[in-house]
C-alpha positions, 0 to 999 in steps of 0.5 A, a space after each residue: 499600848 505604845 509610847 508617844 513620839 512627842 511626850 513619851 506618854 501612853 497611847 491607845 488606838 484611834 483609827 485604822 485606815 487600811 493597814 495604817 494604824 493611828 494611835 492617840 497619846 493619852 498625855 499630850 493628845 497627838 495622834 501618830 502612825 504606829 509604827 513610825 515609818 523608817 527614815 529611808 521610807 519617808 525620804 522615798 516619798 519625796 524623791 520625785 515629789 516635784 518635777 524638775 521645774 519645781 512644780 506638782 500641778 497643771 499650769 492653772 493650778 500652779 498659778 493658784 499656788 503662786 498666788 497663795 505662796 505670795 500670800 504666805 510671804 505677805 503674812 511673814 512680812 507683817 510679822 517681822 522686819 526683814 532679816 533671815 527667814 528659814 522655810 522648812 520644806 520650802 516646796 517650790 521656793 515661791 514664798 522665799 523668792 518673794 521675800 527675797 525681793 523685799 530684802 529678806 535673806 531666804 533659806 530653805 530645807 527640803 528632802 526633795 532632790 528636784 525641789 533642792 535643784 530648783 531652789 538653787 536655780 532661784 538663788 536661794 540658800 537651800 539645803 537638802 536633808 535634815 534640819 540638823 544637818 544644816 548646822 545653823 548658828 544659834 539665834 540665826 533667824 528672825 522667822 522660821 516657818 513650817 507650812 504643812 511640814 510638821 505632820 510629815 516629820 518622823 520627829 517633830 519635837 526634835 525639829 521644834 527644839 532645833 527651831 527654838 535654838 536657831 531662832 533669834 530672841 525676838 524671832 517668830 515661829 509660824 506653823 500651819 498644819 491640819 487640825 485632826 481635832 476638827 469636826 470634819 476630821 471626825 465626820 470623814 475619818 479615813 476619807 478626810 483629805 488632810 489625813 493624807 496617809 501615809 505621808 502625814 505621820 503625826 496629826 495635831 489638834 490645837 491642844 497637842 500642837 500647843 503642847 509640842 510648841 510650848 514643850 520646845 520652849 515657845 509661847 503661843 501668841 495667836 491661833 487661826 482656824 481658816 486658810 483660804 488656800 486649804 480650808 475650802 478645798 479640804 472640805 470639798 474634797 472630803 465631801 466628794 470622797 464620802 459621796 463617791 467612795 473614791 479618794 482625792 480624784 479631784 486633787 489628783 486630776 490637778 497634778 502634773 502628769 496624772 493618768 486619771 481618765 478624762 470622763 472621771 475628771 469631768 464628772 468629778 469636776 461637775 460634782 465639785 462645782 455643785 458642792 463648792 458653795 456648801 464647802 465654802 460656807 461650811 469652811 468659813 463657819 468652822 473657821 469663825 467658830 475656831 473649829 476649822 480643819 486647818 490651823 496656823 499657830 504663831 509663837 515666840 521664845 
C-alpha cells in the first residue's frame, strides 16, 4: 500500500503491465504509476519527441493533425472572447497559431527542445520547462488548456493549482485526458492504446478528474465523452492490439521515420480498414452513453 500523489490517500494495486505497476487511490480514485518516474527520466522521453520541424507523423497524418488542432482552436474561441491563452504542452503550436490569427495572445509551455524552437519560429510566446518556472502573473490568462498533457505530469495537482492562480476570475480551464474508467480501458487492459505506458504517469476517471479539479479551486461546468480526434482511433488501435497481440503498430506506422517493415504496415492497414466501422460505431455509442475512453472537462474558478 502506497500514498496517492493527488490527495495523499492510501493506494492498492490496480494493474501491472510488464514491469510497470499501477496503483489506485482508495480516496479520490486516481490511478498512477508506482513509483512515480524521476523528473530527469520524464524529460528524457520528450527530448526528441518532435522533429526539428515540430512534426511527429508522416505528411498525410500531419494534415489530419492540423485539421484537429484547428478544431481545438474553434472550441476555445466558442468558450471565451479573445485574450491571453496558455496551452500547457503546446505540441506543434498549431492551435496557438490559429488563435493568434483571430486576435488572441498565444502562450505555450513545453518540455521538448524541438517543439520549443519551432514555437519560437512561429512567433508564439513559448517557454521550455515547468509551468511554475514561467512565473506568470496571477489572473493573467482568459483560457488555460491541457490537451492530453495532465496524464504526463509528475505532479498534476500542483499544475492545476498553478492554473487556478494564473487564470482570470472569468477564465476557463479546458482539460482533455483518457478515461481509465471507461469500458474500453477495462476490456483491453495493458492493450488499451490510451494507457500509453510509461509516458502516462497518472490515469483519470471522471470521478478522480473532477476531484482533482475541484480540489484545485475550480468548479466543473461541462463534461464531454467523445473526441472525433481520438476516440475512434483509440478504440480501433486497442482492438487491433488485442487481435494481433502486437502493440500500436498502426499508430507507429504513421510516425515520422518509423522502421516498421512494409509488409507489417500493409497487413495492419488492411485489418484497420476492416475494423474501422466497428470502432466508429462503438466509440460513438460509448460517447453518447457518457462512457467514452476520452473525456474533456471545462471548469471555471
